[in-house]
N, C-alpha and C positions, 0 to 999 in steps of 0.2 A: 771436729773440723768445721769451721764456718764456711758454708757453701754459697753465701751471697756475694754481691759485688763488693760490699764493704760493711763494716759495722755501722749501724745507725748512730748518729751523734747522741740522741737521747739515751741510747743504751750505754754509751761510753760515760755520759754524765751520771747515769744511775750506778754504773760500776764504780765510780770514783766520788760519789756524793759525800761520803763520810770524810774523805780526805780534803775535799773542797772546803767544808766547814772548818776543818783544822787549819787549813792554809789561811783562810780569812781571819781567823782568831790570831794566828801568829803574826800576820801583817798588821792587824789592828792594834795590838798591844803597844809596840814602839811608836806607831803613828799617833796614838792617843797621848802617850806619855810626852812625846815631842811637842805636839801642838797644844793640847789642853793643859798639860801640867808644866810645860816650859822646861822639860828636862832635855835641853839641847845637847848635853854632854853624852847622851846615849848614842848619838850618831857615830858611824864608823866610816873610815875612808873607803871610797868605792874601789880603788885599785886592788887591794888584797881580796876583796869579795869577788871581783871580776876574775882574778886569777884562779881562785878556788872554783868558781863556776866553770871555767875552762877545763880545769883538771877533772872535775866531776863529769863534764860532758864526754871527755875522752874515756873515762871509766865506764860510763853507761853505754857508750858506743861499743866498747870492747866486750862488755857483758852480753849485749844483744847479739853481736856477731857470734860469740861463743855458744850461747844457748840456742840460737837459730841453727847452728851447725849440728847440735844434738838433735833438734827436731827433724832436720832434713835427713840426718843419718838414720833416724828411726824409720822415717818414711821409705828410705832406700832399702833398708832391711826387709820391710814388709813387702816392698815391690819384688825383692828377691824371693820371698816366701811364696808369693803368687806364682812366679815363673817356675820355681822348683816343684810346687804343688801340681801344676799342670803337667810338668815333665813326669813326675811320679805317676800321675793318673794315666797318661798316654802309655808309658813304658810298662807299667804293671799289667795294663789291659792287653797290650800287644806282644810283650815278650814272654810273659808266663804262659806256658803251653802245656801240651800233653806229652807224657813220657814216650820215648821211642817204643814202638811196638803196640801202642794202645790206639784204638780207633777213636779219633776226636769226637765222633758222634756219640760214643758211649761214655764219654768222660763227663759224668754229671758233677764231679767235684770242682772242675775248672772254674766255672762262673762263681762258685762259692768262694774259692780262694781269691780270685780277682776282686770280688766285692769286699772280702774281709781286709785285704791290703788297703784298699781305697778308703773304706769306712774307718779303719784304724787311723789313717792319716787325718781324716776329718776330726777324729777324736783328739788327735795331737794338736791340731790348730785351735780347737776349742779349749783344751787345757792350757795352751800357751797364752791365749788372750785372757783367760781367767787369772793365770799367774801374774800377768803384767798389770792387771787392774788392782792387785792387792795394795793397800795403802803403805806408805813409808813415812817415817817421822819427819823427814825433811820436805815432804810435799805440802803444798799450801791449801789443803782441804779444809782446815779448821777456821780459816778467816771468815767472818760473818758474811761478807759479800759473796765469797765463793760458795759457802753453804746455801745462800739464797739462790745463787745462779744454778746450783746443782739440782735444786728442786724442780727446775723446768726441764732438765735433761732426762733422757731415757737411756740409762746405762744398763744394758742387759746383764752384765757380769755382776752387778750389785743387786739385781732384782730376781735372778734365777739361780738355782743351786747347780753347782758343777756336776755332781753325781747324776742328777736327773738329765742333764744335757748329754753326758757321756753314754747313758743308756740308750740314746737314739742311735748310736753307732757301734756299740760293743755289746757282747753277751754279758749277763749279770755277773758271771764268775770273773771275767776279765776286768770288769768295772771295779769289783771289790778288791782285786789284786792291785790295780793301778791306784785306787784311792788310798791304799795303805802305804804306798811308796812315798819317800821323802820328796821326791820330784816326779810328779806324774808324767810330765812331758818327756823327761829322759827315759822313764820306764817304757813309754809307748814306742819311742824310737828304738830302744833295745829289743823290744819284741818284734819290731819290723826286721831288724837285722837277723835275729834268730830265725824268723820265718824264711828270709831269703836263703839262708844257709841250708835249711831243710828242703826248700824247693830245688836247690841245686843238687842236693843229694838224691832227691827223688827223680831227677832228670827233667823237671819241668822248666829249669833254667839252664842254658848252656853257660859256659865260662865267661864268654864275652858279655852276655846279658847280665849275669850276676855282677860283674865288675862295674858295669854302667849303672845298675840300680844302686849298688853300694856307694857309688860316687854321689848320686843324687841324695842318698841318705846322709852322707857326710856333709853335703852342702846344707841340708836342713839342720844338722847339728850345729853348724857354724852360724846359721841364721838365729837359732835359738840362743846360742851363747852370746851373740852380738846384742840381741834384745835384752837379755838378762844383764849384760854389762851396763847398758844405758839405764835400766830400771834400778839396778842395785848400787850403782856408783853415782852419787849426786854431783851436780856442778859444785866445785870445791867450796866448802862452807866458809873458808877464810876470805875468799874473793866475794862471795855473796854477802857476807856480813859487813865487810869493810865498805862495799858499795852502798849498802843500805844506810850505814852510819854517815858516810860522807854526803849522800844526797840530803838527808835530814839536817846535817850541819849547815849545808849551804842554804836550805830553805829557811832555817831559823835566823841565820845571819843576814840574809838578803834584805829584808825591810829596814834593818839598821843602816844599810848603805844607801838604799833608795830614798829614804825619807828626806835626807838633806839634798839630794839631787833634784827631787821635785820641788822642794822649798825654794831652791835657787831659781827655778823657772818663774814662778809666781807664788804669791803668798798662800792662796787657797788651794794650789795644786798639790800640797803636801798629802791631802787625803787620797790622792790617786795612788799613793803607795799601797793602799789596801787592795784594790782590784788587780793592779799590775804585779804586786808581790805574790798574790794568790795565783795569778795566771802563770807566772814563770815557775813557781813551785809546782803547780799542777803538771806543767809540761815535763819537768825533770822527773817528777815522781811517777807519772804515768808511763814514761818510757822505761823507767826502772821496773815497773810492774809488768810491762810487756815482756821484758827479758826474763823476769821471774816465772812467768807462765810457760815460757818455752823450755824451761829447765827440765820439766818432767813430762815428756810426750805421751806417757801411758797411764797418767793418773786418773783419767776419767772426766777430764774437763772439756769445755767447749772448744778448745783449740788443740786437742790431742790429735795424734794420728788415728784415723777412724778404723781401728783394727776389727771392730765388730762387723762393719760394712765390708771390709776386705775379706774377712772369714766367710761371709755370706757369698761373695763372689766366687771364692774357691769352692764352696759347697755346691753351688749351682753348676759350675763347670764340671766338677768330678762326677756329680750324679748324672749328668747328661752323658758323660763318657761311658757310664755304666748302662746307658740306655733308658734311664728313668724318664717317664713322661710327666709325672707330677713333681715339680721342684719348687722350693720356696721362692718367694719374690725377693728381688734385690731390695736392700734397705734404702729408704729415702730420707732426706733431711727432714727433721722436725724443728720448726721455728728456725730454719736455715742452718741447723746444726746436724751434722752427720757424725754418728758415733761408730 
């Protein structure tokens, strides 16, 4: 997530510099053919190109609205995870108690149980963010400019091993069992559910408390499923592909219509087709790229939902619920990017 006031214009130019060169070449070829070679028959009527540009503008706007909705839904889901995590921490700390007939002062196991429930939840948050950072074939990681940008980012899930992170919260035996599961996050929630049932049977949870904690667990399952849906179901490829083709079709045809329009103003003005054709092509293509970036809000890019930073907020909050004095610092933006 970019945390500055706006993207610096030099950064935008750097991000699109390869395309700018292509746009200049596309605009220069028909202009040179028209002016230097006298191939005036290459020109196209402006009206159909303008109609195509209008249609493409509507398509780009639709795509940007749809992909922004994906991005905002992803952020909303992780806002829900924050709230449900805090609720889980408060309720497990306050509702899990001592069985009837036992002196609370002699119940040495109670703080261990409370800590285990909270630490297992932190393991779930960790496993979920690692799962969401896994690459998918439709994500735009492999483009040269995106690979270049990613070298400046600090993506914890790509730099650190999941098993080593889980060992901070779980005992080695449980880590081994979780890592063997097909879905580690689901396995961790299942273990929470089993422990809630055992605590109820032991008398450490009354019926009302068990029902409320089970509801929080169900909300966490829903949040996980919603995150997986956005991660594993891409913006429809037929829409993304057609959008891409139509934008490039417009960019290629644009100078063939502009060259005659500038020639009509004044003889030497025909060369203005090159900068203005490149500029208009750059605007359309850049807006299409912005929508493309929003398609995948968990891919580990600079404009993602900052799930690593959100997970750290949850960790700090729940460790302080346990009474921990030494807690990790909240993550801060690096080069105005918060991951």
